[in-house]
ZASE-846227 format. One record per residue (C-alpha): x, z, y. Coordinates in steps of 0.5 Angstrom, whole numbers, padded with zeros to 4 digits, always signed. Layout:
BEGIN
XZY/...
***
This chain:
BEGIN
+0129+0234+0143/+0129+0242+0146/+0127+0244+0153/+0132+0244+0157/+0132+0246+0165/+0132+0240+0169/+0135+0239+0177/+0141+0241+0181/+0138+0241+0188/+0133+0244+0191/+0130+0247+0197/+0125+0253+0197/+0123+0260+0201/+0127+0266+0198/+0122+0271+0195/+0127+0277+0193/+0134+0278+0195/+0140+0282+0190/+0142+0289+0193/+0149+0286+0194/+0147+0280+0198/+0148+0280+0206/+0146+0274+0210/+0140+0273+0207/+0133+0275+0207/+0125+0275+0204/+0122+0269+0207/+0128+0265+0209/+0128+0257+0208/+0134+0256+0204/+0137+0249+0200/+0141+0251+0193/+0145+0247+0189/+0148+0248+0182/+0146+0245+0175/+0143+0251+0171/+0141+0255+0177/+0138+0250+0183/+0133+0247+0177/+0126+0244+0178/+0122+0250+0177/+0117+0254+0181/+0123+0260+0181/+0130+0260+0181/+0135+0266+0180/+0141+0263+0185/+0148+0265+0186/+0149+0266+0194/+0155+0262+0194/+0150+0256+0192/+0145+0258+0198/+0145+0256+0205/+0139+0257+0210/+0136+0250+0212/+0136+0249+0220/+0130+0249+0224/+0127+0242+0224/+0129+0241+0217/+0124+0240+0212/+0124+0242+0205/+0124+0235+0202/+0130+0233+0206/+0134+0240+0205/+0133+0239+0197/+0137+0233+0197/+0143+0237+0200/+0147+0238+0194/+0147+0230+0193/+0150+0229+0199/+0155+0234+0199/+0157+0231+0193/+0159+0224+0196/+0162+0228+0202/+0167+0232+0197/+0169+0225+0194/+0170+0222+0201/+0174+0229+0203/+0178+0228+0196/+0180+0221+0198/+0183+0224+0205/+0180+0218+0209/+0182+0217+0216/+0179+0213+0222/+0180+0206+0220/+0182+0206+0213/+0180+0201+0208/+0176+0204+0203/+0173+0202+0196/+0166+0205+0193/+0166+0203+0186/+0158+0204+0183/+0153+0204+0188/+0148+0208+0186/+0145+0214+0190/+0152+0218+0191/+0156+0211+0192/+0151+0209+0198/+0151+0215+0201/+0159+0215+0201/+0159+0208+0204/+0154+0210+0209/+0159+0217+0210/+0165+0213+0210/+0163+0208+0215/+0160+0213+0220/+0168+0216+0220/+0170+0210+0222/+0172+0206+0216/+0172+0199+0214/+0168+0200+0207/+0167+0195+0201/+0162+0197+0196/+0162+0194+0189/+0156+0195+0184/+0156+0190+0178/+0148+0190+0178/+0147+0184+0182/+0140+0185+0185/+0143+0192+0188/+0148+0189+0191/+0143+0184+0194/+0138+0189+0196/+0144+0192+0200/+0146+0186+0203/+0139+0185+0205/+0139+0192+0208/+0145+0192+0212/+0147+0184+0214/+0142+0179+0216/+0147+0173+0216/+0148+0173+0208/+0155+0174+0208/+0155+0181+0205/+0159+0184+0211/+0156+0188+0217/+0159+0193+0221/+0165+0193+0217/+0161+0194+0211/+0162+0189+0205/+0157+0189+0199/+0160+0185+0192/+0158+0185+0185/+0163+0180+0182/+0170+0180+0182/+0173+0186+0186/+0180+0185+0185/+0179+0178+0189/+0174+0181+0194/+0178+0187+0196/+0184+0184+0197/+0181+0179+0201/+0177+0184+0205/+0184+0189+0206/+0188+0182+0208/+0192+0182+0202/+0195+0189+0203/+0190+0193+0198/+0185+0199+0200/+0187+0205+0202/+0183+0209+0198/+0177+0208+0192/+0172+0212+0190/+0169+0211+0183/+0161+0214+0183/+0160+0209+0177/+0158+0213+0171/+0160+0209+0166/+0165+0210+0159/+0169+0205+0160/+0176+0205+0164/+0175+0199+0167/+0173+0203+0174/+0179+0207+0174/+0184+0200+0171/+0181+0196+0177/+0182+0202+0183/+0189+0201+0181/+0190+0194+0182/+0186+0194+0189/+0190+0200+0192/+0195+0199+0197/+0202+0202+0195/+0201+0210+0195/+0193+0209+0196/+0189+0214+0193/+0183+0214+0187/+0179+0219+0186/+0173+0219+0181/
***
């Protein structure tokens, strides 16, 4: 019922630089992040530590979602995933889908879970032409995560779980504990 600034990720051109800011100049193309700073607005006042120059060849459109990618990446960093590990991503919205791709690119086997069967079906279709739900070390499931994760991990449990689901329920955390191997890692 009250107007509030929207957004937390944007890209634009520097129009003014604070007197104590170094490394940025008027005219620089930048990507910015941070709720309350990188708003969907014509002008924003953004602290330097929330700004990065856009490399040549990267469009404003691509750079504008850098913050979203960094959130998924930070989640995986917190999971401390290593080459060859088995990772579960619970919640396959935008952050979860990015995390799945990053974990796979890092050499991990990944099982992605979402309660939205239609979303899982689309992901299966985009990754897998065989219909099995597994492609290149990635499996997408919509039901019975405990059974699926145990089968996917050879009965050992997954090495790490990244929870990207938006819910008030404690079920993702509870299930994460069930599907992790001994000393596995859970990050929400």
